[in-house]
C-alpha positions as CSV (number, residue, x, y, z in Angstrom):
1,M,80.2,-40.0,-20.4
2,T,78.9,-43.3,-21.5
3,L,75.7,-44.1,-23.2
4,Q,74.3,-45.7,-20.1
5,T,75.0,-42.6,-18.0
6,K,73.3,-40.5,-20.7
7,I,70.3,-42.7,-20.5
8,Y,70.2,-42.5,-16.7
9,I,70.5,-38.7,-16.9
10,A,67.8,-38.5,-19.6
11,G,65.6,-40.9,-17.5
12,G,66.2,-38.8,-14.4
13,V,65.4,-35.6,-16.3
14,A,62.2,-37.2,-17.7
15,I,61.2,-38.4,-14.2
16,V,61.9,-34.9,-12.8
17,L,59.9,-33.3,-15.6
18,I,57.0,-35.8,-15.0
19,V,57.0,-35.1,-11.3
20,L,57.2,-31.3,-11.9
21,T,54.4,-31.6,-14.4
22,M,52.2,-33.6,-12.0
23,S,53.1,-31.3,-9.1
24,L,52.2,-28.2,-11.2
25,S,49.0,-29.9,-12.4
26,M,48.0,-30.7,-8.8
27,W,48.9,-27.2,-7.6
28,M,46.8,-25.7,-10.4
29,T,43.9,-28.0,-9.6
30,N,44.1,-27.1,-5.9
31,H,44.3,-23.5,-6.8
32,R,41.2,-23.7,-9.0
33,I,39.3,-25.7,-6.4
34,T,40.2,-23.0,-3.8
35,Q,39.1,-20.2,-6.1
36,A,35.8,-22.1,-6.8
37,E,35.3,-22.6,-3.1
38,R,35.8,-18.9,-2.4
39,A,33.5,-18.0,-5.2
40,A,30.8,-20.4,-3.9
41,S,31.2,-19.0,-0.4
42,A,30.9,-15.5,-1.7
43,A,27.8,-16.5,-3.7
44,K,26.3,-18.2,-0.6
45,Q,26.9,-15.1,1.5
46,A,25.4,-12.8,-1.2
47,A,22.4,-15.1,-1.5
48,A,21.9,-15.0,2.3
49,E,22.1,-11.2,2.2
50,K,19.6,-11.0,-0.7
51,E,17.3,-13.4,1.1
52,K,17.4,-11.3,4.3
53,L,16.7,-8.1,2.3
54,A,13.8,-9.9,0.5
55,A,12.3,-10.9,3.9
56,E,12.6,-7.3,5.1
57,K,11.0,-6.0,1.9
58,E,8.1,-8.6,2.3
59,T,7.6,-7.4,5.8
60,E,7.6,-3.8,4.6
61,A,5.2,-4.6,1.8
62,A,2.8,-6.3,4.3
63,T,2.9,-3.2,6.5
64,Y,2.1,-1.0,3.5
65,K,-0.7,-3.4,2.5
66,E,-2.2,-3.1,6.0
67,K,-1.9,0.6,5.9
68,T,-3.6,0.7,2.5
69,E,-6.4,-1.5,3.7
70,Y,-6.9,0.7,6.7
71,L,-6.9,3.9,4.6
72,E,-9.3,2.3,2.1
73,K,-11.7,1.5,5.0
74,Q,-11.4,5.1,6.3
75,I,-12.1,6.4,2.8
76,A,-15.2,4.2,2.6
77,E,-16.4,5.4,5.9
78,I,-15.8,9.0,4.9
79,E,-17.6,8.5,1.6
80,A,-20.6,7.0,3.5
81,T,-20.7,10.0,5.9
82,A,-20.4,12.4,2.9
83,R,-23.4,10.7,1.2
84,K,-25.4,11.0,4.4
85,Q,-24.5,14.6,4.7
86,D,-25.3,15.2,1.1
87,E,-28.8,13.7,1.6
88,E,-29.3,15.8,4.7
89,I,-28.3,18.9,2.8
90,E,-30.7,18.0,0.0
91,R,-33.5,17.5,2.6
92,T,-32.6,20.9,4.2
93,K,-32.6,22.5,0.8
94,N,-36.1,21.1,0.1
95,N,-37.4,22.2,3.5
96,T,-35.9,25.6,2.9
97,A,-37.4,25.9,-0.5
98,A,-40.8,24.8,0.9
99,A,-40.5,27.4,3.7
100,R,-39.6,30.1,1.3
101,S,-42.6,29.2,-0.8
102,R,-44.9,29.3,2.2
103,V,-43.4,32.7,3.2
104,D,-44.0,34.0,-0.3
105,R,-47.5,32.7,-0.3
106,A,-48.2,34.3,3.1
107,R,-46.8,37.6,1.9
108,S,-49.1,37.5,-1.1
109,V,-52.2,37.0,0.9
110,R,-54.1,40.2,1.3
111,S,-54.6,41.3,4.9
112,V,-58.0,42.3,6.0
113,D,-58.5,44.9,8.7
114,T,-60.6,43.4,11.3
115,N,-61.2,44.2,14.9
116,A,-61.8,42.1,18.0
117,D,-65.6,42.3,17.8
118,E,-65.7,41.0,14.3
119,L,-63.3,38.2,15.1
120,C,-65.3,37.1,18.1
121,G,-68.5,37.2,16.0
122,K,-66.9,34.9,13.4
123,L,-65.6,32.5,16.1
124,A,-69.1,32.4,17.7
125,E,-70.5,31.4,14.3
126,V,-68.2,28.4,14.3
127,G,-69.0,27.5,17.9
128,H,-66.1,29.1,19.7
129,G,-67.1,32.2,21.5
130,C,-64.8,34.8,22.9
131,E,-64.3,35.0,26.6
């Protein structure tokens, strides 16, 4: 084998190595790009799912807020009714206490035995005679 043949073989081997290295480099780059695209696609899909879930949760939160506002309004109405009923109970208590006081006072008054003639006489003195 001559020197020139050895140089051609070495050159051919070098070219083959360069082509293999470039091919391997391009394959690795394409592989990485494909992986990155898959990861980006998966991330986009996950983001879309999270966004959909977030929209559902916002709708649910709005529903709970409406329910809360409704219930707070109901509570306010019930409290107003309770206050009115408490005031009515207090008035009734006062009326009952006054009635008991009048009954006690009436029981403590001494009854006088009187007959119809005496009563007619007293009424005649005041200007109202008996018929």
